[in-house]
N, C-alpha and C positions, 0 to 999 in steps of 0.2 A: 272596639268593633273593628273587625278586619276590613281592609280596603279591597274591594272587588277588583279583579284583574280584567282589564279591557283589551290587552294586547293579545296577539296571536302567537301560537307555538307551532304553527303548521309549516313544516319545511317545504312542502310542495308548493304552497301559494308563494312562499318566499322565492323559490326557484323560478317560478313563472315571472315574477316581477324582476328578478335579476336578469333573466334572458332579455327582457325588454328595456333594461336600463342602459343608458349611454353614459351619463355623467354621474360618477360615483366617488364619494369621499369616504375614507376609512380613518378611524382613530384607533391606534394600537397602544396597549399598555402591557404591564409586566405579566399579566395572566396569559398572554400569548406564548410566552417562553416557559411557562410553568412545567409543561410536559417534556421540555428539554432538560429538566432537572436543575434549573437555575433558581437560587433563592431570590425572593423579591425584595427582601429587607424593608418590607412595609408591614404595617399592622402589628399583630401579636408576635410575628416572627422577625420583626425588624431590628434585631440586635446583632451586633458583631463584637465579640469579646465583651459581652455585657454592656456595651455602649449602644446608645441609640444611633443607628446608622446615619440618620439625618444629621446628627451633630457632627459627623465627620465630613459631611458634604457641604461645607461652607468655606469661604475664603478665610475667615477667622481661624477655623480649625487648622487650615494649611499653614497659616502664619505662625500659629502657636506650636504646632508639632508636625512639620512636613513629613518626617519619617513615618509616623503612625498613619497619616493619611495615605501616603504612598503604599504602605504595607496593605492597607485596606483595599486600595484600588488595584494593586498588583495581584492580590488574591482574586478580585473580581475578574480581572483580565484573564488570569489563569483558568478560572472556572468556566468562563465564556468560551475560551479557546478549546477547552476539553469537552464542551457540549456540542451537540449537533442541531442544526435547524430541524424542527419537527414538520409534520405534514401540513400544518396550518401555514407556516412560513412559505413552504413550496407552493401551496394552493394560492395564496395571495400573490406570489410572484407570477404564477401562471395567469391569474386573472388580469394582472397589469399588462402582460404581453398580449392578451386577447382583447382588452378594452383600453384603447389609447387615452381615453378621458377618465381613467381611474387614477385618482391621486391619493396617496397614503401619507398621513402624518403620524409618525411613531414617537412615543415617549420613551422608548427603550434605547439603551446605550450598549446593548450586548453584542451588536454586530451580526446577529443571526439572520435578520432579513436580507442584508446585502449578501451574506454567504449563501443564501438560498437562491440567489440570482435575481432578486427584485430589481427591475430597471432603475438605475440611479435617478434618472430624470423624473420618475414618478414616485420617488420615496424621499420624504423630508423628515429629518431627525430634529425633533424639537429640543432635546436635551443633549445633543452632541453624541460623541462616541467614546467608549473606553479605549479605543485604538487610535485616537488622535491625541497627541501631546503637544503642548505649547509652552512658550517661555513665560515664567511668572514675573519677569521684569516688566515694569510699567511701560517703558518705551520700546521694548523689543517686540517685534511682530513674528518671531520665528514660530512656525507651525509644521509639525510632522504628521501627515495624515496616513492612516492605514498602517500603523506601526504594530506588527504582530509578533515582535520579538518577545519571547517569554523565557525567563524573566527579562524585563527591559534593561536591568543592570544586575550583575551577579549578587549584590547584597540583598536583593528582593526575591531571591529564589525561595520557593516553598520548602521548608525544612523536611527532612525525612527521618524515619526511625533508623537508628544505628543498628546494623545487623549484629546479632549476638553469636560469637563463635561457640560451637558445641564443645562440650568437654571431650577429652580424648577417650576413644573407645577402648584403648588397650589398658590393661591393668596398671601399667607403669605410666599411663598418661601420655604416651609417645604420640598419640594421634592429635593432641591439642595443637601442635605447631601447624599441622596441615589445615586444621579447621580455622585457625586464626588467619592464615594466609588467604584462605578462600573467602573469609568474611571481608578482608581488606580489599580483595580484588572486586568485590561486589558492594563496595561501600556506598555507591550512588544508586543502588537498586532497591533501597528500603522503601517501605510504604510512606506516602506523604502524610504529614501531620495536618490535622484540621486546625489551622490557626484562627478560625472563627470562634473556637472554643476557648474561653478565658482561662481554662485550666491547663492549656498547652502553653509552655513557655515561649515567649516571643523575643527574639534577639533585639537589642537596641542597635539601630542603624545610624551611623554617623552621617552628618549632613554632607560631608565631602564624598560619600559613597552613593548619594542619590543621583538620579538622572540630571545631567547638566546640559544647558543650552550650548550648542557648538559656536554660536555667534557671540554671546555676551557672558557666558559661563554662570549665569544665574541658574537656580534650580528650575528644571522643567516641572510642569504640572499636568495632571490629566485634562484632556480637552473636552470635558463635560461641563454642562451648565450647573453651577452650584446654587443652592438656595441663597437668595439675595442678589443674584446676578441677572442681567438682562438676557432674555431669550434671543436667539439669533434672528436678526432683522431679515436676512435673506430668506430664511425659512418661512417666517410669518408672511412676508411679501409674496412668496410663491403660492402659498395656500390662498391668500386673499385674492390674488390675481385669478386663480382658478375659479373662485366663487363669483367674482365680478365679471368674468368673461361671458357668462350667459345668465339669463334670468332663472333658468331651470337647473335643479339638481334632482336626480331621480332617486338616489338612495344614499344613506350614510350608514356605514358599518361601525359599530362601537365594540371592539373586541378586547377583552381582558383588562378593561379599565372602567371605572365608574364615570369618567369624564366630568367630574364634579369640580375640578380645579381649573381656573381660567389660565390661559385662553382656550384650552381644549373644551371646557364646558360650554363656552359660547358658540362653538362651531355646530353643535347639535341644533341649537335654536336657529342659528343662521341658515343652516341647511334646510330645516323645516320651513322657514320663511320662503325659501326658494322652491318649495314643493316636495322636498325629500321625504320619503318614508324612512323610518329608523329601524335598524335591526341590531339587537344587542346580543353578545355572547359573553356570558359571565357565569362563574360558579355560584354566585350569591344572588338570589332573586330579589333581594332588597337593595341591591347595588345598581340602581336604575338612574340614568341621567335625568336630572330634574326632579328626583324624588319619586314616591309611589305613583303620583299622577303624571309622571313625565312621559309615559307612553300611551298611545291611543289605540283604537281598534284597527288603525291603518298600519300599526307597527308590529314588530316581532321581538320576542325574547326567547333565547335558547339557553337553557341552563345546562352547564357541564363544561368539560374540558375542551378548550378551543382547538387543541391538537387533534381531537377526534371530530368535533362538530364542523369546523370550518371547511375541511375538504368535502364533507357530505353536502354542506350548504351550497358550495360553489360548483359541485359536480355537473349541474345542467349546462354550465358554460365551459368548464375546463376539462371535464371528463375525469377519469381515474388518476389519482396521484400515486 
């Protein structure tokens, strides 16, 4: 028997509530960046070179094969740098500028929210950033934030197709030399190969050619939170402080994530306990925080692309993006 829907899909009533809301919390997931063209590496599409991407996001994977893990993350850095923030990123950044008590907790590591101008003091990154790198040494505390060098070292450059010289156009083949020289001059202008495809050969990178710590010379690692690692205490404390500062929260936005994994999942219920109404933006109507009964007639669910929906939802406060 189908479960009846009690939530609202009325964008006008949401806009009216948004205009009157002062204290707002947002939870952001990979769906926010989907319309920027970034792969989520989750669910059915969560493979990289026929490997479960989650299996590459662990300390053990890095210990076993740091070169492969770095190739995976260098690819992700490259993809993120070649993507642009979409209108939803800009809309949320503008809302933060309009409402000082709007706090965002993002599970994304792609750097698109900061690049959209989201105020740093109102944006908290639960899983770190692809563009932070830190030393893998146990005792070394080296950290390089906002490192946008691509590739981070030459050995991790995305390979390109080799240009093919055309055959000489003259009957005696005398044009071949000119064609070969032209190809050599443009040897770096070939199309990038999709190394996420297991059928594309991937060079073996020697450990000595991986990024190295300038302080202790151990291998650097991506500054993201891997499975099995602790979440950043300062991030969790900042969100908890926002929640505890006042008894009231007016609204919680859940955008591009099911928020079913803790601690993100817990914030929906905590916000609700503080009086918040819930607004979800997701492509999947079954992906509701707390399950099918997780939303009430006080809440909203908007099905579709966050890049399209979020600017429309926030327009009553931020205007056109």
